[in-house]
ZAPA-55628 format. One record per residue (C-alpha): residue in three letters; residue number from 1; x, y, z. Coordinates in pm, whole numbers, plus 32768, in hexadecimal, padded with zeros to 4 digits. Each point is the difference from the previous one (the first is absolute). Layout:
SITE  residu  num  east  north    up
SITE     ALA  NUM     X      Y     Z
...
REM end
This chain:
SITE  residu  num  east  north    up
SITE     UNK    1  5F33   6982  3182
SITE     UNK    2  80DF   80A5  7F0D
SITE     UNK    3  80D7   7F1E  7F28
SITE     UNK    4  7ED4   7F04  7FD4
SITE     UNK    5  7F45   8026  7EC5
SITE     UNK    6  7E8A   7FD0  8070
SITE     UNK    7  7F92   7F8D  7EAC
SITE     UNK    8  8111   7F01  7FDB
SITE     UNK    9  7FAD   7F70  8163
SITE     UNK   10  7E8C   7FCD  7FB5
SITE     UNK   11  805E   7F89  7E9C
SITE     UNK   12  7F1C   8102  7F38
SITE     UNK   13  8047   80FD  7F0F
SITE     UNK   14  8021   8178  8052
SITE     UNK   15  7EA9   8043  7F54
SITE     UNK   16  7F68   7EEB  80BF
SITE     UNK   17  7E96   802F  8083
SITE     UNK   18  7F84   800A  815E
SITE     UNK   19  7F55   7EA1  7FBC
SITE     UNK   20  8155   7F8D  7F82
SITE     UNK   21  80C5   8069  812D
SITE     UNK   22  7EFC   7F81  80EE
SITE     UNK   23  7FFC   7EA8  7F52
SITE     UNK   24  817D   7FFB  8002
SITE     UNK   25  8019   8050  816A
SITE     UNK   26  7F10   7EF1  807B
SITE     UNK   27  80AB   7EF6  7F34
SITE     UNK   28  8158   8065  8082
SITE     UNK   29  7F7A   8036  8167
SITE     UNK   30  7FA6   7E95  8004
SITE     UNK   31  8179   7FAF  7FC9
SITE     UNK   32  80A9   8117  80BA
SITE     UNK   33  7F28   8006  8144
SITE     UNK   34  80CB   7F93  8128
SITE     UNK   35  7F14   7F02  804B
SITE     UNK   36  803A   7F5D  7E9C
SITE     UNK   37  816E   7FF5  8044
SITE     UNK   38  8056   816B  7F95
SITE     UNK   39  80CE   80ED  80C9
SITE     UNK   40  7F58   811B  80C5
SITE     UNK   41  80E9   8114  7F63
SITE     UNK   42  7FBE   7F8A  7E9E
SITE     UNK   43  7E94   7FD8  8047
SITE     UNK   44  8001   8179  8084
SITE     UNK   45  809E   8083  7EC5
SITE     UNK   46  7EFC   7F4D  7F3A
SITE     UNK   47  7EEF   80AA  80C8
SITE     UNK   48  8096   8156  7FC8
SITE     UNK   49  8013   7FB7  7E9C
SITE     UNK   50  7EA9   7FB9  7FF6
SITE     UNK   51  7F7F   812B  80CC
SITE     UNK   52  80BF   80EB  7F51
SITE     UNK   53  7F87   7F92  7EA0
SITE     UNK   54  7E93   7FC9  8056
SITE     UNK   55  7FFA   8168  8057
SITE     UNK   56  7FEE   80E5  7EC8
SITE     UNK   57  809E   8133  80CE
SITE     UNK   58  811F   7F17  808C
SITE     UNK   59  802B   7F6B  7ECA
SITE     UNK   60  8049   8143  7F34
SITE     UNK   61  80E3   8065  810A
SITE     UNK   62  80C2   7EBD  7FFD
SITE     UNK   63  8014   800E  7E81
SITE     UNK   64  80A2   814A  800D
SITE     UNK   65  80F6   7FAC  80F1
SITE     UNK   66  8049   7ECE  7F68
SITE     UNK   67  8038   8088  7EA8
SITE     UNK   68  810A   8101  8094
SITE     UNK   69  80B9   7F03  80B5
SITE     UNK   70  8004   7EC9  7F1E
SITE     UNK   71  8150   7FCD  7F55
SITE     UNK   72  7FF2   8024  7E86
SITE     UNK   73  80EA   7F74  7F13
SITE     UNK   74  80BF   8118  7F3F
SITE     UNK   75  7FB1   7F5C  7EAD
SITE     UNK   76  7EAE   7F9A  8018
SITE     UNK   77  7F58   80CC  811D
SITE     UNK   78  7E95   7F88  7F9A
SITE     UNK   79  8041   7E90  7FC8
SITE     UNK   80  7F44   7F10  80D8
SITE     UNK   81  80CC   7F35  80F1
SITE     UNK   82  803E   7E9B  7F8F
SITE     UNK   83  7FD4   7EDD  8113
SITE     UNK   84  8091   7EAF  800D
SITE     UNK   85  8107   7F4D  7F3E
SITE     UNK   86  7F2D   7FEF  7EC3
SITE     UNK   87  8011   8173  7FBA
SITE     UNK   88  7E83   8005  7FC1
SITE     UNK   89  7F24   8128  805E
SITE     UNK   90  7F41   7FA4  8139
SITE     UNK   91  7E9A   7FA7  7F6B
SITE     UNK   92  7F01   80BE  80DC
SITE     UNK   93  7E8A   7FF3  7F91
SITE     UNK   94  7F33   7F25  80CA
SITE     UNK   95  7E9A   8064  7FAF
SITE     UNK   96  7F5E   8026  8159
SITE     UNK   97  7E9A   7FDF  7F5A
SITE     UNK   98  8055   7EC6  7F42
SITE     UNK   99  7F57   7EB4  807F
SITE     UNK  100  809B   7ECE  7F85
SITE     UNK  101  7EFC   7F04  7F53
SITE     UNK  102  7F5B   7F03  80B5
SITE     UNK  103  80DB   7EC7  7FD7
SITE     UNK  104  7F68   7EEF  7F45
SITE     UNK  105  80CB   7EB3  7FFD
SITE     UNK  106  7FC5   7EED  7EE9
SITE     UNK  107  7FA1   7ED0  80E6
SITE     UNK  108  803E   7F29  7ECB
SITE     UNK  109  8170   8050  801D
SITE     UNK  110  800C   7FB7  818E
SITE     UNK  111  8061   7E8E  8035
SITE     UNK  112  7F44   7FE5  8153
SITE     UNK  113  7EC0   80A6  7FC9
SITE     UNK  114  7F3A   7EC9  7F60
SITE     UNK  115  80B8   7F06  80FB
SITE     UNK  116  7F46   809D  812C
SITE     UNK  117  7EEE   7F44  80A2
SITE     UNK  118  7EFD   8113  804D
SITE     UNK  119  7F2A   7F22  80CD
SITE     UNK  120  8112   7F7D  80E9
SITE     UNK  121  7FCF   8018  8165
SITE     UNK  122  80D3   80E3  80C7
SITE     UNK  123  80D7   7F4A  80F4
SITE     UNK  124  808A   80BE  8137
SITE     UNK  125  8163   7FC4  807D
SITE     UNK  126  808A   7F78  80E6
SITE     UNK  127  7EF6   7F07  800D
SITE     UNK  128  7F46   7FE5  813B
SITE     UNK  129  7FA2   7E91  7FD5
SITE     UNK  130  8073   7EC8  7F56
SITE     UNK  131  7F3C   803A  7EC8
SITE     UNK  132  7ED6   7F27  7F52
SITE     UNK  133  80F3   7EFC  7F7F
SITE     UNK  134  8085   7F66  8154
SITE     UNK  135  7E9B   801E  809B
SITE     UNK  136  7F6B   7F45  7ED5
SITE     UNK  137  8102   7F11  7FFC
SITE     UNK  138  7FDC   7FA8  8171
SITE     UNK  139  7E92   7FD2  7FE1
SITE     UNK  140  8024   7F18  7EC2
SITE     UNK  141  8109   7F3D  80AD
SITE     UNK  142  7F1E   7FD9  8135
SITE     UNK  143  7EDE   7F86  7F1F
SITE     UNK  144  80D4   7EF5  7F5D
SITE     UNK  145  809E   7F98  8143
SITE     UNK  146  7EA4   7FC4  807B
SITE     UNK  147  7F81   7F4B  7ED5
SITE     UNK  148  80A4   7E9F  804E
SITE     UNK  149  7F34   8002  8148
SITE     UNK  150  7EBD   7FCC  7F1D
SITE     UNK  151  809B   7F28  7EFA
SITE     UNK  152  80E7   7EFE  80BC
SITE     UNK  153  7FB4   7F16  8117
SITE     UNK  154  80D7   804E  812D
SITE     UNK  155  8032   7F5A  8146
SITE     UNK  156  7F9B   80B8  8136
SITE     UNK  157  8160   805C  8066
SITE     UNK  158  8054   8071  7E97
SITE     UNK  159  7EB6   80BC  7FE1
SITE     UNK  160  8056   80B1  8146
SITE     UNK  161  816C   806F  7F9A
SITE     UNK  162  7F85   8074  7EA7
SITE     UNK  163  7EEF   80BE  809B
SITE     UNK  164  810D   80B9  80E7
SITE     UNK  165  80CC   803F  7EBA
SITE     UNK  166  7ECB   808B  7F4F
SITE     UNK  167  7FB2   80EE  8132
SITE     UNK  168  815E   8078  800B
SITE     UNK  169  7FE4   804E  7E9D
SITE     UNK  170  7EA9   80B9  801F
SITE     UNK  171  80A5   80CF  811F
SITE     UNK  172  810D   806F  7F04
SITE     UNK  173  7F18   8035  7EED
SITE     UNK  174  7F0C   80D2  80D7
SITE     UNK  175  8120   80D2  8087
SITE     UNK  176  8065   8052  7E9A
SITE     UNK  177  7EA7   8053  7F7F
SITE     UNK  178  7FCD   80E6  812C
SITE     UNK  179  8134   80A4  7FC5
SITE     UNK  180  7FAD   8025  7E94
SITE     UNK  181  7EB1   80A3  803C
SITE     UNK  182  809E   80E1  8104
SITE     UNK  183  80F9   8072  7EFB
SITE     UNK  184  7ED0   8041  7F15
SITE     UNK  185  7F4B   80C9  80ED
SITE     UNK  186  813D   80C8  804C
SITE     UNK  187  8031   804B  7E8F
SITE     UNK  188  7E9D   8072  7FE4
SITE     UNK  189  801A   80E2  8124
SITE     UNK  190  813D   809D  7F72
SITE     UNK  191  7F5F   8043  7EAF
SITE     UNK  192  7ED6   80A1  80B4
SITE     UNK  193  80C7   80D2  80FC
SITE     UNK  194  8135   804D  7F3C
SITE     UNK  195  8008   7F99  7EA4
SITE     UNK  196  7EE5   80C2  7F9F
SITE     UNK  197  8097   80CB  7EC8
SITE     UNK  198  80DC   7FB0  7F0D
SITE     UNK  199  808F   816C  7FDC
SITE     UNK  200  804E   80D2  8131
SITE     UNK  201  808C   8163  8020
SITE     UNK  202  7FC8   8131  7EF4
SITE     UNK  203  80F3   805F  7F07
SITE     UNK  204  8095   8159  7FF1
SITE     UNK  205  7F6E   80F7  7EFF
SITE     UNK  206  813F   7FEB  7F29
SITE     UNK  207  7F80   7F82  7EA1
SITE     UNK  208  8118   7F07  801A
SITE     UNK  209  7F88   7F61  8139
SITE     UNK  210  7E99   7FF3  7F8E
SITE     UNK  211  806E   7F5C  7EC1
SITE     UNK  212  80BA   7EEC  80BA
SITE     UNK  213  7ED3   7FC4  80FD
SITE     UNK  214  7F1D   7FD8  7EC9
SITE     UNK  215  8116   7F11  7F7A
SITE     UNK  216  8001   7F2D  8135
SITE     UNK  217  7E94   7FFC  8031
SITE     UNK  218  7FB6   7F75  7E94
SITE     UNK  219  8115   7F16  7FD5
SITE     UNK  220  80AD   7F8A  8129
SITE     UNK  221  7EAA   7FC6  80D5
SITE     UNK  222  7FC9   7EED  7EF7
SITE     UNK  223  80CB   7F24  8105
SITE     UNK  224  7F1E   7F94  8108
SITE     UNK  225  8100   802D  8107
SITE     UNK  226  8083   815A  7F8B
SITE     UNK  227  7FC2   811A  8115
SITE     UNK  228  8054   815D  7F99
SITE     UNK  229  806D   810A  80E7
SITE     UNK  230  801A   818B  7FAD
SITE     UNK  231  80B5   810F  80CE
SITE     UNK  232  80D4   7F13  80EE
SITE     UNK  233  80E3   8095  811C
SITE     UNK  234  8143   7F9E  804D
SITE     UNK  235  8008   7F56  814C
SITE     UNK  236  8013   8114  8111
SITE     UNK  237  7F94   8110  7EEF
SITE     UNK  238  7EC4   80C5  7FD8
SITE     UNK  239  802E   8043  7E96
SITE     UNK  240  7F92   7F60  7EDE
SITE     UNK  241  815D   7F76  7F99
SITE     UNK  242  7F9B   7EEA  7F19
SITE     UNK  243  7F2B   803F  7EEC
SITE     UNK  244  7F6F   7E9E  7FB6
SITE     UNK  245  8032   7E9A  806F
SITE     UNK  246  7F77   7EB6  7F9A
SITE     UNK  247  7FFB   7EC8  80EA
SITE     UNK  248  7FB8   7EAC  7F77
SITE     UNK  249  806A   7EC2  80B9
SITE     UNK  250  8149   803C  8083
SITE     UNK  251  8074   80FE  7F0E
SITE     UNK  252  7FED   8188  8018
SITE     UNK  253  8039   80F1  7F03
SITE     UNK  254  8058   8182  805B
SITE     UNK  255  7FAB   80FE  7EF5
SITE     UNK  256  8049   8152  7FAD
SITE     UNK  257  7F49   80D1  7EEF
SITE     UNK  258  80D2   80F1  7F3F
SITE     UNK  259  7FA9   8102  7F01
SITE     UNK  260  8140   802A  7F2F
SITE     UNK  261  8069   80AA  7EB9
SITE     UNK  262  7FBF   7EFF  7ED7
SITE     UNK  263  8128   7F2A  7F8C
SITE     UNK  264  809C   7EB4  803D
SITE     UNK  265  8067   7FAF  8173
SITE     UNK  266  80EE   7EF3  8065
SITE     UNK  267  80B6   7FAF  814A
SITE     UNK  268  815A   7F7A  8046
SITE     UNK  269  806A   7EF7  80E5
SITE     UNK  270  8060   810E  80E2
SITE     UNK  271  7EAB   8091  8009
SITE     UNK  272  806D   8142  7F27
SITE     UNK  273  7ED8   8071  7F2E
SITE     UNK  274  8023   8062  7E92
SITE     UNK  275  7F30   80AD  7F0F
SITE     UNK  276  804A   7FF0  7E8C
SITE     UNK  277  8154   7F97  8047
SITE     UNK  278  8059   8111  80EE
SITE     UNK  279  7FF0   8000  8181
SITE     UNK  280  7EBC   8068  806D
SITE     UNK  281  7FE8   8115  811C
SITE     UNK  282  7E8C   805C  7FC8
SITE     UNK  283  7F7B   7F42  813C
SITE     UNK  284  8059   7F31  8126
SITE     UNK  285  7F6B   7EE4  809F
SITE     UNK  286  7FD3   7F81  8169
SITE     UNK  287  7FB5   7E95  7FB0
SITE     UNK  288  8164   7F8E  8083
SITE     UNK  289  7FA4   8074  815B
SITE     UNK  290  7E9C   7F6E  7FD3
SITE     UNK  291  808A   7ECD  7FB4
SITE     UNK  292  80ED   7FF1  8130
SITE     UNK  293  7EE8   8078  80D7
SITE     UNK  294  7F01   7EFA  7F96
SITE     UNK  295  810E   7EE8  7FFF
SITE     UNK  296  8013   8046  8175
SITE     UNK  297  7E95   8006  8035
SITE     UNK  298  7FA2   7ECF  7F3A
SITE     UNK  299  8144   7F31  7FFC
SITE     UNK  300  7F47   7EC0  7F95
SITE     UNK  301  7F8B   8093  7EB9
SITE     UNK  302  80A5   8018  7EA0
SITE     UNK  303  8009   815D  7FB2
SITE     UNK  304  8025   80D0  7EC5
SITE     UNK  305  8009   8170  7FA6
SITE     UNK  306  7F86   80A1  7EB6
SITE     UNK  307  7FEE   814B  7F53
SITE     UNK  308  7EE5   801A  7F29
SITE     UNK  309  803B   813E  7F09
SITE     UNK  310  7F24   80C9  7F46
SITE     UNK  311  804B   8123  7F07
SITE     UNK  312  7FD4   8165  8094
SITE     UNK  313  7FAE   807A  7E9C
SITE     UNK  314  7FA2   7F9A  7EC6
SITE     UNK  315  80F0   7ECE  7F97
SITE     UNK  316  8052   7E94  8056
SITE     UNK  317  80B3   7F53  8114
SITE     UNK  318  80D5   7EE0  7FC2
SITE     UNK  319  80DE   7F1B  80E4
SITE     UNK  320  80C9   7EEA  7FEA
SITE     UNK  321  7FB5   7EA0  804D
SITE     UNK  322  7FE0   8006  817E
SITE     UNK  323  816C   7FDB  807C
SITE     UNK  324  806B   7F42  8142
SITE     UNK  325  8017   8143  80CD
SITE     UNK  326  7F60   808F  812B
SITE     UNK  327  7F2B   80FE  7F62
SITE     UNK  328  7FB2   7FB8  7E95
SITE     UNK  329  7F41   80FE  7F28
SITE     UNK  330  7ECC   7F4F  7F54
SITE     UNK  331  7EE8   808E  7F10
SITE     UNK  332  7EA4   7F98  8065
SITE     UNK  333  7FF4   7EDC  7F0D
SITE     UNK  334  814D   7F68  8073
SITE     UNK  335  7F84   802F  816A
SITE     UNK  336  7EBE   7F33  7FC8
SITE     UNK  337  80BD   7EF9  7F38
SITE     UNK  338  814B   7FD2  80D6
SITE     UNK  339  7F8D   8040  8166
SITE     UNK  340  7EAB   7F69  7FB8
SITE     UNK  341  80A3   7EC1  7F98
SITE     UNK  342  80CC   801D  8143
SITE     UNK  343  7EDC   802A  80E2
SITE     UNK  344  7F41   7EE8  7F5A
SITE     UNK  345  80EA   7EF3  8082
SITE     UNK  346  7F18   7FF1  8122
SITE     UNK  347  7EB6   80AC  7F75
SITE     UNK  348  7F03   7FAC  8107
SITE     UNK  349  80BD   8016  815B
SITE     UNK  350  7FE2   8121  80F7
SITE     UNK  351  8106   801B  810B
SITE     UNK  352  7F43   805E  8134
SITE     UNK  353  810D   8099  80E0
SITE     UNK  354  809F   80CB  7ED7
SITE     UNK  355  7E95   806E  7F90
SITE     UNK  356  7FC3   80A0  815F
SITE     UNK  357  8162   80A3  801A
SITE     UNK  358  7FBA   809E  7EA4
SITE     UNK  359  7EAD   8064  8064
SITE     UNK  360  8081   80B9  8125
SITE     UNK  361  8104   80C0  7F3C
SITE     UNK  362  7EF4   8096  7F04
SITE     UNK  363  7FF0   8178  804E
SITE     UNK  364  7E91   808F  801B
SITE     UNK  365  7F4A   80B5  7ECD
SITE     UNK  366  806F   8139  8095
SITE     UNK  367  8176   7FBD  7F95
SITE     UNK  368  8119   80D2  806C
SITE     UNK  369  812D   8005  7F01
SITE     UNK  370  814D   8082  802E
REM end
């Protein structure tokens, strides 16, 4: 399509390698695909740009045609175009061969880490019985109610009435104990038949997704009730629309892993993302739509969304303290500290219904992504 700079559309330099073009296309396709909220005409242009630039012959023809039709400044014909209101040159240079280092978190700096009782028994909610406390109280109460029969001298009438009261109390205690035992059996059956693994699904082959999967497995699963999911679909979708999710108690965090240029990232109250003090246009997120979809699917849960950001080349990623916004960017260490503390409010509970619904959304290992 004439008038659209395919390099600008993909966000790569004119000397970008085929691997860089492919990586840029895959990242943008996830955001611009019609199933992800994009428009069909825009996605067709993206597809055309990718098909043109990945083919060496078509790319040469495109470069020749673009150089003859691109408007030039009469005073500086070879000067690169500046973008944004900052006047800075667009900074390309993602390294397709760069793999972010394995995230290591200093657990001494994580407030909740040593407060978790690793031996705490997992509890399933909603409870299917009264729990052991009411049943134990009923048995003890019945015992103490029966005790005066052996210690005091009752008249026959009084004794008869007292025994009737004891029998009624015994019936109540028996029902509570039976309900408690039935609940214990139901929990064990759920654990054997459904809750057999802590981690479900397989992360994509992108290094940033693998890094987050490792982060969740090494740190978040310290919470006895935490259940991790990789590659979830939106309700009604067949694609892996959500990179990761963690369920713990009645709290759910939905996560996207991002590989972006090194720098400092911050988000405004209106959701606009900034890098190094300037508007960031190097990547998008589907988490707002994801949040809305899962709020509808699981309305009784408290749901958060987070971007976990890794460098796309050598350098450091920093972020502001998590803001009260829908999709805050975080470093791996911030995620473990902030989100881990949020999940640890109820560290040993698994919500049965939410767990089943999330399992149903896991895309099989042979994942289709837009």
